[in-house]
Structure formats: C-alpha cells, structure tokens
C-alpha positions as CSV (number, residue, x, y, z in Angstrom):
1,X,102.0,116.0,88.6
2,X,104.3,118.8,87.8
3,X,108.0,118.5,89.5
4,X,109.8,122.2,90.2
5,X,113.0,122.3,91.8
6,X,113.7,125.6,93.8
7,X,117.3,126.5,93.9
8,X,120.1,129.2,93.7
9,X,123.5,128.8,94.8
10,X,123.6,132.2,96.7
11,X,121.7,132.1,100.3
12,X,119.4,135.2,101.0
13,X,117.8,135.7,97.5
14,X,114.3,135.2,99.2
15,X,113.8,131.5,98.1
16,X,111.8,130.4,101.0
17,X,109.5,133.9,100.3
18,X,109.2,132.1,96.6
19,X,108.7,128.9,97.9
20,X,106.2,129.2,100.3
21,X,104.1,132.0,98.3
22,X,104.1,129.9,95.4
23,X,102.7,126.7,97.0
24,X,99.8,129.4,98.7
25,X,99.1,130.8,95.4
26,X,98.5,127.7,93.5
27,X,96.7,126.6,96.6
28,X,94.4,129.4,96.5
29,X,93.7,128.3,92.7
30,X,92.5,125.2,93.9
31,X,95.9,123.4,93.5
32,X,97.0,120.4,95.5
33,X,100.7,121.2,96.3
34,X,103.5,119.0,98.0
35,X,106.4,121.0,99.1
36,X,110.2,118.8,100.3
37,X,112.7,120.8,102.1
38,X,115.7,119.7,101.5
39,X,117.4,122.4,102.7
40,X,119.1,122.2,106.3
41,X,118.3,125.6,107.3
42,X,114.4,124.6,107.3
43,X,113.2,128.0,106.5
44,X,110.4,126.7,104.2
45,X,109.2,123.9,107.5
46,X,109.6,126.8,109.5
47,X,107.3,129.1,107.5
48,X,104.2,126.8,107.9
49,X,104.7,124.8,111.5
50,X,106.3,126.1,114.5
51,X,109.8,125.0,115.7
52,X,108.1,123.4,119.0
53,X,105.8,122.1,116.7
54,X,108.6,120.4,114.9
55,X,110.6,119.9,117.5
56,X,107.9,117.8,119.7
57,X,106.1,115.8,116.8
58,X,108.6,115.5,113.7
59,X,111.8,116.1,114.0
60,X,112.6,112.6,115.0
61,X,111.3,110.8,112.4
62,X,109.1,112.5,110.1
63,X,111.6,114.9,108.2
64,X,113.3,114.6,104.8
65,X,116.3,113.6,106.8
66,X,114.7,110.3,108.1
67,X,113.9,109.3,104.6
68,X,117.7,109.7,103.4
69,X,118.7,107.9,106.9
70,X,117.5,104.8,105.9
71,X,119.2,104.8,102.3
72,X,122.5,105.8,104.2
73,X,122.3,102.4,106.4
74,X,121.5,101.1,103.1
75,X,117.9,100.1,103.4
76,X,114.9,100.6,101.5
77,X,113.3,103.9,102.6
78,X,109.9,104.0,103.7
79,X,107.5,105.1,101.1
80,X,107.4,109.5,101.2
81,X,104.0,109.6,102.2
82,X,105.0,108.4,105.8
83,X,106.8,111.6,106.1
84,X,104.2,113.8,104.7
85,X,102.3,116.1,106.7
86,X,99.6,119.1,106.5
87,X,100.2,122.5,108.4
88,X,96.9,123.5,110.0
89,X,97.3,127.4,109.9
90,X,97.4,127.4,106.0
91,X,94.9,125.1,104.9
92,X,92.2,126.2,107.5
93,X,92.8,129.8,105.6
94,X,89.5,130.7,104.1
95,X,90.8,131.2,100.6
96,X,92.5,127.7,100.6
97,X,89.1,126.0,101.8
98,X,87.0,127.8,99.5
99,X,89.0,127.0,96.4
100,X,89.6,123.3,97.8
101,X,93.0,123.8,97.6
102,X,95.7,122.4,100.0
103,X,99.7,122.7,101.2
104,X,101.3,119.5,102.2
105,X,104.6,119.1,103.7
106,X,107.9,117.1,104.1
107,X,110.0,118.9,106.7
108,X,113.4,119.5,106.5
109,X,116.1,118.7,109.3
110,X,119.2,120.8,110.8
111,X,120.7,117.7,110.5
112,X,120.4,117.2,107.0
113,X,123.9,118.4,106.1
114,X,125.3,115.3,107.5
115,X,123.2,113.0,105.2
116,X,125.9,113.9,102.1
117,X,128.7,112.6,103.8
118,X,126.9,109.2,104.0
119,X,125.5,109.4,101.0
120,X,128.8,110.0,99.4
121,X,130.2,106.8,101.0
122,X,127.4,104.6,99.0
123,X,129.1,105.5,95.3
124,X,132.1,104.0,93.6
125,X,132.3,100.0,92.7
126,X,134.8,97.5,92.1
127,X,133.8,98.0,88.2
128,X,132.2,100.2,86.2
129,X,128.5,98.0,86.2
130,X,128.9,98.6,89.8
131,X,129.9,102.2,90.0
132,X,127.0,103.1,87.2
133,X,124.3,101.1,89.7
134,X,125.3,103.1,92.8
135,X,125.0,106.3,91.0
136,X,121.8,105.8,90.1
137,X,120.7,104.1,93.0
138,X,121.8,107.0,95.4
139,X,121.2,109.8,92.9
140,X,117.7,108.7,91.6
141,X,116.3,107.8,95.4
142,X,113.8,111.1,95.3
143,X,112.9,110.2,91.7
144,X,111.8,106.9,92.0
145,X,109.9,107.7,95.3
146,X,107.9,111.0,94.2
147,X,107.3,109.0,91.1
148,X,105.6,106.0,93.4
149,X,103.7,108.8,95.2
150,X,102.4,110.1,91.9
151,X,100.6,107.2,91.8
152,X,99.1,107.6,95.2
153,X,98.1,110.8,95.6
154,X,96.2,113.5,94.1
155,X,99.1,116.2,94.0
156,X,98.7,118.7,91.1
157,X,102.6,119.9,91.8
158,X,105.3,119.1,93.9
159,X,107.8,121.9,95.0
160,X,111.5,120.9,96.7
161,X,113.2,123.7,98.2
162,X,116.9,122.7,97.8
163,X,120.0,124.0,99.4
164,X,122.5,126.5,98.0
165,X,124.7,123.9,97.1
166,X,125.2,121.2,94.7
167,X,125.7,118.1,96.8
168,X,124.2,114.6,96.7
169,X,120.8,115.9,98.1
170,X,120.9,118.8,95.5
171,X,121.0,116.7,92.6
172,X,118.8,113.9,93.8
173,X,116.2,116.9,93.5
174,X,117.5,117.9,90.5
175,X,116.9,114.3,89.0
176,X,113.7,114.3,90.5
177,X,112.3,117.4,88.8
178,X,111.0,118.1,85.4
179,X,111.6,122.2,85.9
180,X,114.1,124.1,88.1
181,X,112.9,127.7,89.0
182,X,115.5,130.3,90.2
183,X,114.8,133.2,92.8
184,X,117.6,135.7,92.5
185,X,118.3,138.8,94.2
186,X,119.4,141.6,91.4
187,X,122.8,141.9,92.2
188,X,126.4,141.1,91.5
189,X,126.8,138.0,93.4
190,X,123.3,136.5,92.3
191,X,123.2,136.7,89.5
192,X,126.9,135.3,88.8
193,X,125.7,132.0,90.3
194,X,122.7,131.5,87.9
195,X,125.5,131.0,85.3
196,X,127.2,128.6,87.3
197,X,124.2,127.2,88.3
198,X,122.7,126.2,85.0
199,X,126.3,124.3,83.6
200,X,126.5,122.3,86.9
201,X,122.6,121.2,86.0
202,X,124.2,120.3,82.3
203,X,126.8,118.6,83.4
204,X,124.8,116.6,85.8
205,X,122.0,115.7,83.2
206,X,125.2,114.5,80.7
207,X,126.8,112.5,83.8
208,X,123.1,110.8,84.7
209,X,122.6,110.1,81.3
210,X,125.6,108.5,80.4
211,X,125.2,106.1,83.3
212,X,121.9,105.4,82.5
213,X,122.8,104.3,79.0
214,X,125.5,102.2,80.0
215,X,125.7,98.6,78.7
216,X,123.2,96.7,80.6
217,X,119.5,95.3,79.6
218,X,118.1,97.4,82.6
219,X,116.5,100.5,81.3
220,X,116.8,103.6,83.0
221,X,114.9,106.8,82.0
222,X,116.9,109.5,80.8
223,X,116.6,113.3,82.8
224,X,116.0,116.5,80.9
225,X,115.3,119.1,83.5
226,X,114.3,122.4,82.1
227,X,114.9,125.8,83.8
228,X,111.5,127.5,83.5
229,X,113.2,131.0,84.4
230,X,114.7,133.5,87.2
231,X,112.1,134.8,89.1
232,X,113.7,138.1,90.7
233,X,113.1,138.7,94.1
234,X,114.0,142.0,96.6
235,X,113.0,144.9,94.0
236,X,113.2,148.0,94.3
237,X,110.6,150.4,92.8
238,X,111.0,154.1,92.6
239,X,108.6,156.2,90.6
240,X,107.0,153.1,89.7
241,X,109.7,151.5,88.2
242,X,113.1,148.9,89.3
243,X,115.9,151.3,90.4
244,X,118.4,151.6,87.2
245,X,121.3,149.7,89.2
246,X,118.9,146.1,89.5
247,X,117.9,146.6,85.9
248,X,121.2,146.2,84.9
249,X,121.5,142.9,86.5
250,X,118.1,141.5,85.2
251,X,119.1,142.9,81.7
252,X,122.7,140.8,82.0
253,X,120.8,137.8,83.2
254,X,119.1,138.1,79.5
255,X,122.1,138.0,78.2
256,X,123.3,135.1,79.5
257,X,120.3,133.5,77.6
258,X,118.5,132.5,80.6
259,X,115.0,133.4,80.6
260,X,113.3,135.8,83.0
261,X,109.8,136.1,84.7
262,X,107.9,139.5,83.5
263,X,107.1,139.2,87.1
264,X,109.1,140.0,90.0
265,X,108.7,140.1,94.2
266,X,109.7,143.9,95.3
267,X,111.7,144.3,98.6
268,X,109.6,144.5,101.8
269,X,112.0,143.0,105.0
270,X,109.3,143.5,107.3
271,X,106.4,142.3,105.5
272,X,108.3,138.9,104.8
273,X,109.7,138.6,107.6
274,X,106.6,138.7,109.9
275,X,104.6,136.2,107.5
276,X,106.1,133.0,109.2
277,X,105.6,134.2,112.9
278,X,101.8,133.6,111.7
279,X,102.5,130.6,109.4
280,X,100.4,132.5,107.0
281,X,102.4,133.6,103.4
282,X,101.7,136.9,101.9
283,X,99.8,136.3,99.3
284,X,96.7,135.1,101.3
285,X,96.6,138.8,103.2
286,X,94.1,141.0,102.5
287,X,95.3,144.3,103.9
288,X,94.8,147.2,101.4
289,X,98.4,148.8,102.2
290,X,100.0,145.9,101.0
291,X,97.7,145.4,97.5
292,X,101.3,146.2,95.5
293,X,103.1,143.3,96.7
294,X,100.0,140.9,96.9
295,X,99.1,141.5,93.3
296,X,103.1,141.3,92.5
297,X,102.7,137.5,93.9
298,X,99.4,136.9,92.5
299,X,100.8,137.9,89.0
300,X,104.1,135.7,89.7
301,X,101.9,132.6,90.7
302,X,99.6,133.0,87.6
303,X,102.7,133.5,85.3
304,X,104.2,130.5,86.8
305,X,101.2,128.2,86.0
306,X,101.0,129.6,82.5
307,X,104.6,128.2,82.0
308,X,103.9,125.1,83.5
309,X,100.5,124.4,80.9
310,X,101.9,125.4,78.0
311,X,105.1,123.7,78.4
312,X,107.1,127.0,77.7
313,X,110.1,128.9,79.1
314,X,109.8,132.2,80.4
315,X,111.5,135.2,77.9
C-alpha cells in the first residue's frame, strides 16, 4: 500500500482538484483508494459528499478530528477503519464500477484547526527520555494507525490531503507518508513556498529520526518520505503551449533541483468549480468539449502511477 501526502504551503493552488481527480483516476484504473482529509477547509470532503450530509451524518463522530480528539484526551484512538465512509455518487459512476475500483474517505472537520493546540500540550517532558517518547507518540500516531489499517484492508493507495501549514497534524501526515506530492500554480508565491516546504520536510525527518534513535531499547522505524514531484496546475495555454510567464516559474522550480511532472493541469475555473456540485471529479466526465482537460488529467494519473511503480521521481 502506497501512502502519499499532498501539500503546498500556498492555498489556492488546485490541491483539491489534484487530489480528487487523482483519486478518481486511480479508481477508474481499478485501484482501491483511501482519502484522508486533514485540511480544516474540508474542500476535499465536500468534493465527494454534500455539506448537509456531512453535517447530519458525520461531523460529530466520523471525521479525522474525532480521531485526533481521542489523542488529545490522552486516550488510544479507535482504529481508522471506524471513521471511513464510502461516498455514494462517485462510487456508483459506471467507469469506477466497471473497473472494480473504489474511493473511500475519512472526512475533515472545520474545527480541526483547534486540534493542533491540544496536541502541542502533549509534547515536552521532565527528561529527554520522556520528551522523546512523547514526540514520537504525538507525531507518529497517524503513521501507526495507517500501518494497522494496511493489514486489515485492501487499499492500494492512501492519499492524505494536508492543510497549507506545517503544524502537528501536517507533520503526522508527512511522518506517515512514503511520498509527497506538491501541487503548485506557476507563479511567484506558489513556487517560493516549495523550496521552503522541502527544507521543512528535511528538518522534520532529521528531528524525528534523531528522536527515534535516542538511547532506548525500543525500536522506532525511521522515516524517509520522498518528494515525488511538483504537479503544476492552473496552466494557461496559448497556441497549444504554456504561456511564457508561467514557463519561467516551471523552469525556476527545476533549477531548484526539484522534480517536476511532465504532465500538467490547465486552468478552467468554471469546470473545476462545478465538479464538486455533482460529486464527480472532472476526470470521470465524458464531454467532448472537455477532452483536452480530461486527457491532461489522465496523463498525470498515468505518470503518477508510473512513478510509484518504478520507485522513481519525476524529472
């Protein structure tokens, strides 16, 4: 089972579009996909279920916040499988049913922002041994829960949608992940944050692994998440080519030594804003007028699968 965190410090870069369409594209090819929405904005959640349904059925006890709340109360959280739902609309789409794929979801919650404050109170200790144990426990909870889930489920991949910050919930996602996918808009602010994100990931890995190897007999597996690549979104096309202003930011990202997906997703605000209303991601649509956009998304999904199967990064 592959575990991929999807993150960018900058909001408004098409992260939800990437994650929802990637999940749908993978399910379309027969994969069993679990989405974990850890972004308090809950945009991914509301791409697959309506807000009214979330409010009536799930918000009180079936979200990732409910799971983290148990940690904040110093309890052992219930297994993740207790929080999984199977969104109806997308899973009844004929393309997914025909391929025997599936998309499951652990919803987010608008109150998830407060969870970081509670988790922070659990850190620290009277001595180094206690500090180490608490650090590993708090930052490694999601990792341990997903490892348990892997032994109990048939998922091919877990996609963790992260908030645009580097707080404790986000760190849990990074610690749990084997790969990191970075959606980005080719502009100054979006690309500026990518380098900063990479450095913070490196610092987290160093810190976690130092605590993991600190002087006890308890064996803690070290982490080594790999940034698999940057997928550029909101691309503007003129004369069948990316406009020059955006090309320079793509080139700039490559010069930073970061991997960039060959595929990209072009801009279409109307199309991508309408898709959540139907609960069906764009990649599953069959409108002839959308053929270029749908083809680009499917190329991205295929490239993503190739990167995972080959164990190699984008170039």
